PDB file of the backbone (N, CA, C, O) and the ligand in Angstrom, with CONECT records:
HET     ZN  A 101       1
ATOM      1  N   MET A   1       0.830  -1.216   0.000  1.00  0.00           N
ATOM      2  CA  MET A   1       0.000   0.000   0.000  1.00  0.00           C
ATOM      3  C   MET A   1       0.864   1.265   0.000  1.00  0.00           C
ATOM      4  O   MET A   1       0.342   2.369  -0.160  1.00  0.00           O
ATOM      5  N   VAL A   2       2.185   1.111   0.179  1.00  0.00           N
ATOM      6  CA  VAL A   2       3.045   2.298   0.180  1.00  0.00           C
ATOM      7  C   VAL A   2       3.046   2.944  -1.203  1.00  0.00           C
ATOM      8  O   VAL A   2       3.272   2.275  -2.212  1.00  0.00           O
ATOM      9  N   GLY A   3       2.792   4.245  -1.239  1.00  0.00           N
ATOM     10  CA  GLY A   3       2.797   4.961  -2.506  1.00  0.00           C
ATOM     11  C   GLY A   3       1.592   4.710  -3.380  1.00  0.00           C
ATOM     12  O   GLY A   3       1.586   5.107  -4.545  1.00  0.00           O
ATOM     13  N   ALA A   4       0.562   4.055  -2.846  1.00  0.00           N
ATOM     14  CA  ALA A   4      -0.636   3.762  -3.639  1.00  0.00           C
ATOM     15  C   ALA A   4      -1.340   5.059  -4.031  1.00  0.00           C
ATOM     16  O   ALA A   4      -1.333   6.039  -3.285  1.00  0.00           O
ATOM     17  N   LYS A   5      -1.935   5.041  -5.194  1.00  0.00           N
ATOM     18  CA  LYS A   5      -2.702   6.189  -5.651  1.00  0.00           C
ATOM     19  C   LYS A   5      -4.161   5.996  -5.229  1.00  0.00           C
ATOM     20  O   LYS A   5      -4.953   5.374  -5.936  1.00  0.00           O
ATOM     21  N   LEU A   6      -4.485   6.535  -4.084  1.00  0.00           N
ATOM     22  CA  LEU A   6      -5.839   6.353  -3.568  1.00  0.00           C
ATOM     23  C   LEU A   6      -6.735   7.495  -4.019  1.00  0.00           C
ATOM     24  O   LEU A   6      -6.333   8.658  -4.033  1.00  0.00           O
ATOM     25  N   LYS A   7      -7.949   7.138  -4.383  1.00  0.00           N
ATOM     26  CA  LYS A   7      -8.900   8.130  -4.868  1.00  0.00           C
ATOM     27  C   LYS A   7     -10.139   8.129  -3.990  1.00  0.00           C
ATOM     28  O   LYS A   7     -10.700   7.074  -3.691  1.00  0.00           O
ATOM     29  N   HIS A   8     -10.561   9.312  -3.580  1.00  0.00           N
ATOM     30  CA  HIS A   8     -11.757   9.436  -2.761  1.00  0.00           C
ATOM     31  C   HIS A   8     -12.996   9.257  -3.635  1.00  0.00           C
ATOM     32  O   HIS A   8     -13.169   9.975  -4.620  1.00  0.00           O
ATOM     33  N   MET A   9     -13.847   8.318  -3.288  1.00  0.00           N
ATOM     34  CA  MET A   9     -15.037   8.070  -4.106  1.00  0.00           C
ATOM     35  C   MET A   9     -16.106   7.350  -3.285  1.00  0.00           C
ATOM     36  O   MET A   9     -15.810   6.740  -2.257  1.00  0.00           O
ATOM     37  N   PRO A  10     -17.357   7.430  -3.755  1.00  0.00           N
ATOM     38  CA  PRO A  10     -18.394   6.601  -3.125  1.00  0.00           C
ATOM     39  C   PRO A  10     -18.048   5.148  -3.369  1.00  0.00           C
ATOM     40  O   PRO A  10     -17.418   4.819  -4.374  1.00  0.00           O
ATOM     41  N   TRP A  11     -18.453   4.277  -2.462  1.00  0.00           N
ATOM     42  CA  TRP A  11     -18.117   2.872  -2.661  1.00  0.00           C
ATOM     43  C   TRP A  11     -18.764   2.357  -3.943  1.00  0.00           C
ATOM     44  O   TRP A  11     -19.923   2.664  -4.222  1.00  0.00           O
ATOM     45  N   CYS A  12     -18.030   1.588  -4.712  1.00  0.00           N
ATOM     46  CA  CYS A  12     -18.604   0.936  -5.882  1.00  0.00           C
ATOM     47  C   CYS A  12     -18.004  -0.452  -5.992  1.00  0.00           C
ATOM     48  O   CYS A  12     -16.903  -0.706  -5.502  1.00  0.00           O
ATOM     49  N   SER A  13     -18.723  -1.335  -6.629  1.00  0.00           N
ATOM     50  CA  SER A  13     -18.347  -2.744  -6.662  1.00  0.00           C
ATOM     51  C   SER A  13     -17.463  -3.078  -7.845  1.00  0.00           C
ATOM     52  O   SER A  13     -17.667  -2.575  -8.951  1.00  0.00           O
ATOM     53  N   LYS A  14     -16.482  -3.929  -7.604  1.00  0.00           N
ATOM     54  CA  LYS A  14     -15.674  -4.449  -8.710  1.00  0.00           C
ATOM     55  C   LYS A  14     -16.336  -5.669  -9.308  1.00  0.00           C
ATOM     56  O   LYS A  14     -16.042  -6.045 -10.443  1.00  0.00           O
ATOM     57  N   LYS A  15     -17.235  -6.298  -8.548  1.00  0.00           N
ATOM     58  CA  LYS A  15     -18.003  -7.421  -9.073  1.00  0.00           C
ATOM     59  C   LYS A  15     -19.468  -7.217  -8.676  1.00  0.00           C
ATOM     60  O   LYS A  15     -19.747  -6.779  -7.560  1.00  0.00           O
ATOM     61  N   PRO A  16     -20.397  -7.529  -9.569  1.00  0.00           N
ATOM     62  CA  PRO A  16     -21.815  -7.300  -9.270  1.00  0.00           C
ATOM     63  C   PRO A  16     -22.300  -8.025  -8.022  1.00  0.00           C
ATOM     64  O   PRO A  16     -23.227  -7.568  -7.353  1.00  0.00           O
ATOM     65  N   SER A  17     -21.677  -9.149  -7.710  1.00  0.00           N
ATOM     66  CA  SER A  17     -22.157  -9.938  -6.575  1.00  0.00           C
ATOM     67  C   SER A  17     -21.626  -9.443  -5.229  1.00  0.00           C
ATOM     68  O   SER A  17     -22.053  -9.925  -4.180  1.00  0.00           O
ATOM     69  N   TRP A  18     -20.698  -8.483  -5.256  1.00  0.00           N
ATOM     70  CA  TRP A  18     -20.144  -7.988  -4.001  1.00  0.00           C
ATOM     71  C   TRP A  18     -20.877  -6.734  -3.577  1.00  0.00           C
ATOM     72  O   TRP A  18     -21.148  -5.867  -4.407  1.00  0.00           O
ATOM     73  N   ASP A  19     -21.202  -6.621  -2.295  1.00  0.00           N
ATOM     74  CA  ASP A  19     -21.911  -5.422  -1.869  1.00  0.00           C
ATOM     75  C   ASP A  19     -21.165  -4.606  -0.818  1.00  0.00           C
ATOM     76  O   ASP A  19     -21.691  -3.616  -0.311  1.00  0.00           O
ATOM     77  N   HIS A  20     -19.959  -5.013  -0.494  1.00  0.00           N
ATOM     78  CA  HIS A  20     -19.198  -4.175   0.440  1.00  0.00           C
ATOM     79  C   HIS A  20     -17.712  -4.546   0.437  1.00  0.00           C
ATOM     80  O   HIS A  20     -17.313  -5.604  -0.048  1.00  0.00           O
ATOM     81  N   ASP A  21     -16.912  -3.640   0.994  1.00  0.00           N
ATOM     82  CA  ASP A  21     -15.510  -3.917   1.265  1.00  0.00           C
ATOM     83  C   ASP A  21     -15.236  -3.492   2.696  1.00  0.00           C
ATOM     84  O   ASP A  21     -16.097  -2.926   3.370  1.00  0.00           O
ATOM     85  N   HIS A  22     -14.023  -3.776   3.146  1.00  0.00           N
ATOM     86  CA  HIS A  22     -13.622  -3.332   4.477  1.00  0.00           C
ATOM     87  C   HIS A  22     -12.378  -2.466   4.370  1.00  0.00           C
ATOM     88  O   HIS A  22     -11.533  -2.675   3.499  1.00  0.00           O
ATOM     89  N   CYS A  23     -12.277  -1.493   5.265  1.00  0.00           N
ATOM     90  CA  CYS A  23     -11.066  -0.677   5.342  1.00  0.00           C
ATOM     91  C   CYS A  23      -9.869  -1.603   5.584  1.00  0.00           C
ATOM     92  O   CYS A  23      -9.940  -2.512   6.411  1.00  0.00           O
ATOM     93  N   GLU A  24      -8.776  -1.367   4.863  1.00  0.00           N
ATOM     94  CA  GLU A  24      -7.579  -2.203   4.993  1.00  0.00           C
ATOM     95  C   GLU A  24      -6.980  -2.141   6.396  1.00  0.00           C
ATOM     96  O   GLU A  24      -6.250  -3.046   6.799  1.00  0.00           O
ATOM     97  N   PHE A  25      -7.282  -1.089   7.131  1.00  0.00           N
ATOM     98  CA  PHE A  25      -6.625  -0.874   8.414  1.00  0.00           C
ATOM     99  C   PHE A  25      -7.523  -1.153   9.615  1.00  0.00           C
ATOM    100  O   PHE A  25      -7.131  -1.881  10.527  1.00  0.00           O
ATOM    101  N   CYS A  26      -8.711  -0.585   9.623  1.00  0.00           N
ATOM    102  CA  CYS A  26      -9.567  -0.757  10.799  1.00  0.00           C
ATOM    103  C   CYS A  26     -10.737  -1.697  10.534  1.00  0.00           C
ATOM    104  O   CYS A  26     -11.506  -1.996  11.447  1.00  0.00           O
ATOM    105  N   SER A  27     -10.882  -2.171   9.287  1.00  0.00           N
ATOM    106  CA  SER A  27     -11.907  -3.141   8.907  1.00  0.00           C
ATOM    107  C   SER A  27     -13.340  -2.616   8.973  1.00  0.00           C
ATOM    108  O   SER A  27     -14.291  -3.396   8.931  1.00  0.00           O
ATOM    109  N   VAL A  28     -13.493  -1.301   9.076  1.00  0.00           N
ATOM    110  CA  VAL A  28     -14.856  -0.762   9.031  1.00  0.00           C
ATOM    111  C   VAL A  28     -15.469  -1.096   7.673  1.00  0.00           C
ATOM    112  O   VAL A  28     -14.771  -1.129   6.659  1.00  0.00           O
ATOM    113  N   LYS A  29     -16.762  -1.341   7.664  1.00  0.00           N
ATOM    114  CA  LYS A  29     -17.429  -1.722   6.422  1.00  0.00           C
ATOM    115  C   LYS A  29     -17.680  -0.493   5.548  1.00  0.00           C
ATOM    116  O   LYS A  29     -18.145   0.540   6.030  1.00  0.00           O
ATOM    117  N   ILE A  30     -17.372  -0.618   4.276  1.00  0.00           N
ATOM    118  CA  ILE A  30     -17.630   0.440   3.299  1.00  0.00           C
ATOM    119  C   ILE A  30     -18.534  -0.162   2.234  1.00  0.00           C
ATOM    120  O   ILE A  30     -18.183  -1.158   1.603  1.00  0.00           O
ATOM    121  N   THR A  31     -19.693   0.444   2.039  1.00  0.00           N
ATOM    122  CA  THR A  31     -20.718  -0.173   1.197  1.00  0.00           C
ATOM    123  C   THR A  31     -21.647   0.874   0.614  1.00  0.00           C
ATOM    124  O   THR A  31     -21.692   2.008   1.093  1.00  0.00           O
ATOM    125  N   SER A  32     -22.389   0.499  -0.418  1.00  0.00           N
ATOM    126  CA  SER A  32     -23.417   1.391  -0.944  1.00  0.00           C
ATOM    127  C   SER A  32     -24.742   1.147  -0.223  1.00  0.00           C
ATOM    128  O   SER A  32     -25.701   1.897  -0.408  1.00  0.00           O
ATOM    129  N   LEU A  33     -24.792   0.112   0.586  1.00  0.00           N
ATOM    130  CA  LEU A  33     -26.012  -0.194   1.324  1.00  0.00           C
ATOM    131  C   LEU A  33     -26.119   0.706   2.543  1.00  0.00           C
ATOM    132  O   LEU A  33     -25.111   1.167   3.078  1.00  0.00           O
ATOM    133  N   ASN A  34     -27.331   0.948   2.969  1.00  0.00           N
ATOM    134  CA  ASN A  34     -27.551   1.800   4.126  1.00  0.00           C
ATOM    135  C   ASN A  34     -27.529   0.952   5.396  1.00  0.00           C
ATOM    136  O   ASN A  34     -28.572   0.510   5.879  1.00  0.00           O
ATOM    137  N   ILE A  35     -26.340   0.734   5.924  1.00  0.00           N
ATOM    138  CA  ILE A  35     -26.148  -0.118   7.093  1.00  0.00           C
ATOM    139  C   ILE A  35     -25.597   0.722   8.241  1.00  0.00           C
ATOM    140  O   ILE A  35     -24.685   1.522   8.034  1.00  0.00           O
ATOM    141  N   PRO A  36     -26.138   0.551   9.449  1.00  0.00           N
ATOM    142  CA  PRO A  36     -25.601   1.294  10.597  1.00  0.00           C
ATOM    143  C   PRO A  36     -24.115   0.998  10.781  1.00  0.00           C
ATOM    144  O   PRO A  36     -23.679  -0.142  10.621  1.00  0.00           O
ATOM    145  N   ASP A  37     -23.350   2.014  11.113  1.00  0.00           N
ATOM    146  CA  ASP A  37     -21.914   1.899  11.352  1.00  0.00           C
ATOM    147  C   ASP A  37     -21.093   1.616  10.101  1.00  0.00           C
ATOM    148  O   ASP A  37     -19.884   1.404  10.197  1.00  0.00           O
ATOM    149  N   ALA A  38     -21.714   1.608   8.949  1.00  0.00           N
ATOM    150  CA  ALA A  38     -20.956   1.434   7.714  1.00  0.00           C
ATOM    151  C   ALA A  38     -20.782   2.787   7.032  1.00  0.00           C
ATOM    152  O   ALA A  38     -21.590   3.700   7.203  1.00  0.00           O
ATOM    153  N   LEU A  39     -19.719   2.889   6.265  1.00  0.00           N
ATOM    154  CA  LEU A  39     -19.463   4.107   5.507  1.00  0.00           C
ATOM    155  C   LEU A  39     -19.926   3.918   4.079  1.00  0.00           C
ATOM    156  O   LEU A  39     -19.961   2.797   3.572  1.00  0.00           O
ATOM    157  N   GLN A  40     -20.282   5.018   3.430  1.00  0.00           N
ATOM    158  CA  GLN A  40     -20.709   4.932   2.029  1.00  0.00           C
ATOM    159  C   GLN A  40     -19.615   5.383   1.068  1.00  0.00           C
ATOM    160  O   GLN A  40     -19.780   5.304  -0.150  1.00  0.00           O
ATOM    161  N   GLU A  41     -18.505   5.852   1.614  1.00  0.00           N
ATOM    162  CA  GLU A  41     -17.428   6.299   0.736  1.00  0.00           C
ATOM    163  C   GLU A  41     -16.093   6.076   1.407  1.00  0.00           C
ATOM    164  O   GLU A  41     -16.009   5.893   2.622  1.00  0.00           O
ATOM    165  N   GLY A  42     -15.059   6.093   0.603  1.00  0.00           N
ATOM    166  CA  GLY A  42     -13.729   5.890   1.143  1.00  0.00           C
ATOM    167  C   GLY A  42     -12.691   6.205   0.081  1.00  0.00           C
ATOM    168  O   GLY A  42     -12.978   6.862  -0.920  1.00  0.00           O
ATOM    169  N   TYR A  43     -11.479   5.723   0.320  1.00  0.00           N
ATOM    170  CA  TYR A  43     -10.390   5.938  -0.630  1.00  0.00           C
ATOM    171  C   TYR A  43     -10.017   4.588  -1.228  1.00  0.00           C
ATOM    172  O   TYR A  43      -9.746   3.631  -0.503  1.00  0.00           O
ATOM    173  N   ALA A  44     -10.006   4.520  -2.552  1.00  0.00           N
ATOM    174  CA  ALA A  44      -9.775   3.240  -3.225  1.00  0.00           C
ATOM    175  C   ALA A  44      -8.550   3.294  -4.125  1.00  0.00           C
ATOM    176  O   ALA A  44      -8.194   4.343  -4.662  1.00  0.00           O
ATOM    177  N   THR A  45      -7.912   2.134  -4.276  1.00  0.00           N
ATOM    178  CA  THR A  45      -6.863   2.009  -5.275  1.00  0.00           C
ATOM    179  C   THR A  45      -7.531   1.964  -6.647  1.00  0.00           C
ATOM    180  O   THR A  45      -8.723   1.670  -6.734  1.00  0.00           O
ATOM    181  N   PRO A  46      -6.789   2.248  -7.723  1.00  0.00           N
ATOM    182  CA  PRO A  46      -7.400   2.291  -9.064  1.00  0.00           C
ATOM    183  C   PRO A  46      -8.123   1.009  -9.450  1.00  0.00           C
ATOM    184  O   PRO A  46      -9.102   1.065 -10.193  1.00  0.00           O
ATOM    185  N   ASP A  47      -7.674  -0.134  -8.974  1.00  0.00           N
ATOM    186  CA  ASP A  47      -8.342  -1.393  -9.332  1.00  0.00           C
ATOM    187  C   ASP A  47      -9.525  -1.721  -8.411  1.00  0.00           C
ATOM    188  O   ASP A  47     -10.183  -2.748  -8.580  1.00  0.00           O
ATOM    189  N   LEU A  48      -9.788  -0.846  -7.441  1.00  0.00           N
ATOM    190  CA  LEU A  48     -10.904  -0.992  -6.498  1.00  0.00           C
ATOM    191  C   LEU A  48     -10.750  -2.213  -5.586  1.00  0.00           C
ATOM    192  O   LEU A  48     -11.721  -2.650  -4.967  1.00  0.00           O
ATOM    193  N   TYR A  49      -9.555  -2.755  -5.504  1.00  0.00           N
ATOM    194  CA  TYR A  49      -9.366  -3.929  -4.655  1.00  0.00           C
ATOM    195  C   TYR A  49      -9.016  -3.588  -3.216  1.00  0.00           C
ATOM    196  O   TYR A  49      -9.133  -4.431  -2.327  1.00  0.00           O
ATOM    197  N   HIS A  50      -8.594  -2.376  -2.992  1.00  0.00           N
ATOM    198  CA  HIS A  50      -8.241  -1.981  -1.629  1.00  0.00           C
ATOM    199  C   HIS A  50      -8.939  -0.678  -1.281  1.00  0.00           C
ATOM    200  O   HIS A  50      -8.897   0.296  -2.033  1.00  0.00           O
ATOM    201  N   TRP A  51      -9.580  -0.687  -0.125  1.00  0.00           N
ATOM    202  CA  TRP A  51     -10.301   0.499   0.333  1.00  0.00           C
ATOM    203  C   TRP A  51      -9.777   0.919   1.690  1.00  0.00           C
ATOM    204  O   TRP A  51      -9.427   0.088   2.528  1.00  0.00           O
ATOM    205  N   VAL A  52      -9.730   2.232   1.889  1.00  0.00           N
ATOM    206  CA  VAL A  52      -9.296   2.790   3.169  1.00  0.00           C
ATOM    207  C   VAL A  52     -10.337   3.830   3.582  1.00  0.00           C
ATOM    208  O   VAL A  52     -10.755   4.650   2.765  1.00  0.00           O
ATOM    209  N   CYS A  53     -10.750   3.797   4.833  1.00  0.00           N
ATOM    210  CA  CYS A  53     -11.749   4.767   5.279  1.00  0.00           C
ATOM    211  C   CYS A  53     -11.089   6.141   5.454  1.00  0.00           C
ATOM    212  O   CYS A  53      -9.867   6.232   5.578  1.00  0.00           O
ATOM    213  N   PRO A  54     -11.894   7.205   5.462  1.00  0.00           N
ATOM    214  CA  PRO A  54     -11.331   8.560   5.573  1.00  0.00           C
ATOM    215  C   PRO A  54     -10.485   8.768   6.835  1.00  0.00           C
ATOM    216  O   PRO A  54      -9.470   9.464   6.794  1.00  0.00           O
ATOM    217  N   GLN A  55     -10.892   8.179   7.930  1.00  0.00           N
ATOM    218  CA  GLN A  55     -10.134   8.347   9.168  1.00  0.00           C
ATOM    219  C   GLN A  55      -8.743   7.718   9.045  1.00  0.00           C
ATOM    220  O   GLN A  55      -7.748   8.334   9.428  1.00  0.00           O
ATOM    221  N   CYS A  56      -8.671   6.503   8.516  1.00  0.00           N
ATOM    222  CA  CYS A  56      -7.373   5.844   8.353  1.00  0.00           C
ATOM    223  C   CYS A  56      -6.537   6.536   7.286  1.00  0.00           C
ATOM    224  O   CYS A  56      -5.310   6.575   7.381  1.00  0.00           O
ATOM    225  N   PHE A  57      -7.199   7.079   6.274  1.00  0.00           N
ATOM    226  CA  PHE A  57      -6.468   7.819   5.246  1.00  0.00           C
ATOM    227  C   PHE A  57      -5.702   8.967   5.890  1.00  0.00           C
ATOM    228  O   PHE A  57      -4.523   9.181   5.605  1.00  0.00           O
ATOM    229  N   GLU A  58      -6.385   9.699   6.760  1.00  0.00           N
ATOM    230  CA  GLU A  58      -5.729  10.818   7.439  1.00  0.00           C
ATOM    231  C   GLU A  58      -4.629  10.329   8.380  1.00  0.00           C
ATOM    232  O   GLU A  58      -3.579  10.961   8.493  1.00  0.00           O
ATOM    233  N   ASP A  59      -4.870   9.214   9.049  1.00  0.00           N
ATOM    234  CA  ASP A  59      -3.911   8.702  10.026  1.00  0.00           C
ATOM    235  C   ASP A  59      -2.643   8.138   9.386  1.00  0.00           C
ATOM    236  O   ASP A  59      -1.560   8.220   9.965  1.00  0.00           O
ATOM    237  N   PHE A  60      -2.781   7.566   8.192  1.00  0.00           N
ATOM    238  CA  PHE A  60      -1.655   6.841   7.598  1.00  0.00           C
ATOM    239  C   PHE A  60      -1.091   7.459   6.328  1.00  0.00           C
ATOM    240  O   PHE A  60      -0.124   6.938   5.772  1.00  0.00           O
ATOM    241  N   ARG A  61      -1.669   8.554   5.857  1.00  0.00           N
ATOM    242  CA  ARG A  61      -1.282   9.087   4.547  1.00  0.00           C
ATOM    243  C   ARG A  61       0.194   9.481   4.472  1.00  0.00           C
ATOM    244  O   ARG A  61       0.830   9.293   3.435  1.00  0.00           O
ATOM    245  N   GLU A  62       0.734  10.014   5.538  1.00  0.00           N
ATOM    246  CA  GLU A  62       2.147  10.409   5.496  1.00  0.00           C
ATOM    247  C   GLU A  62       3.056   9.192   5.579  1.00  0.00           C
ATOM    248  O   GLU A  62       4.046   9.093   4.853  1.00  0.00           O
ATOM    249  N   GLU A  63       2.711   8.265   6.471  1.00  0.00           N
ATOM    250  CA  GLU A  63       3.516   7.059   6.635  1.00  0.00           C
ATOM    251  C   GLU A  63       3.580   6.233   5.343  1.00  0.00           C
ATOM    252  O   GLU A  63       4.619   5.661   5.012  1.00  0.00           O
ATOM    253  N   PHE A  64       2.457   6.179   4.619  1.00  0.00           N
ATOM    254  CA  PHE A  64       2.388   5.360   3.411  1.00  0.00           C
ATOM    255  C   PHE A  64       2.568   6.157   2.132  1.00  0.00           C
ATOM    256  O   PHE A  64       2.482   5.613   1.032  1.00  0.00           O
ATOM    257  N   GLN A  65       2.816   7.450   2.284  1.00  0.00           N
ATOM    258  CA  GLN A  65       3.092   8.321   1.125  1.00  0.00           C
ATOM    259  C   GLN A  65       1.971   8.279   0.090  1.00  0.00           C
ATOM    260  O   GLN A  65       2.216   8.167  -1.111  1.00  0.00           O
ATOM    261  N   TRP A  66       0.734   8.371   0.585  1.00  0.00           N
ATOM    262  CA  TRP A  66      -0.406   8.435  -0.336  1.00  0.00           C
ATOM    263  C   TRP A  66      -0.520   9.851  -0.865  1.00  0.00           C
ATOM    264  O   TRP A  66      -0.305  10.812  -0.125  1.00  0.00           O
ATOM    265  N   LEU A  67      -0.853   9.987  -2.128  1.00  0.00           N
ATOM    266  CA  LEU A  67      -0.971  11.304  -2.745  1.00  0.00           C
ATOM    267  C   LEU A  67      -2.434  11.674  -2.919  1.00  0.00           C
ATOM    268  O   LEU A  67      -2.742  12.754  -3.424  1.00  0.00           O
TER     269      LEU A  67
HETATM  270 ZN    ZN A 101     -10.183   2.567   8.558  1.00  0.00          ZN2+
END
């Protein structure tokens, strides 16, 4: 994840059958579904395989050199 190009976006699926991802760091759920305690947006890698929540993005952006 070091130097990854993360983009802030609403959660979207890489596969139609998937309805959520988890933050790589704190495992909070990121989804388009309206679920309590879940987020609807986050920071994703270009391939949408890795998601980071906004809080972890702020906490780790310098350490991981995210742009
Ligand atoms: Zn997180």
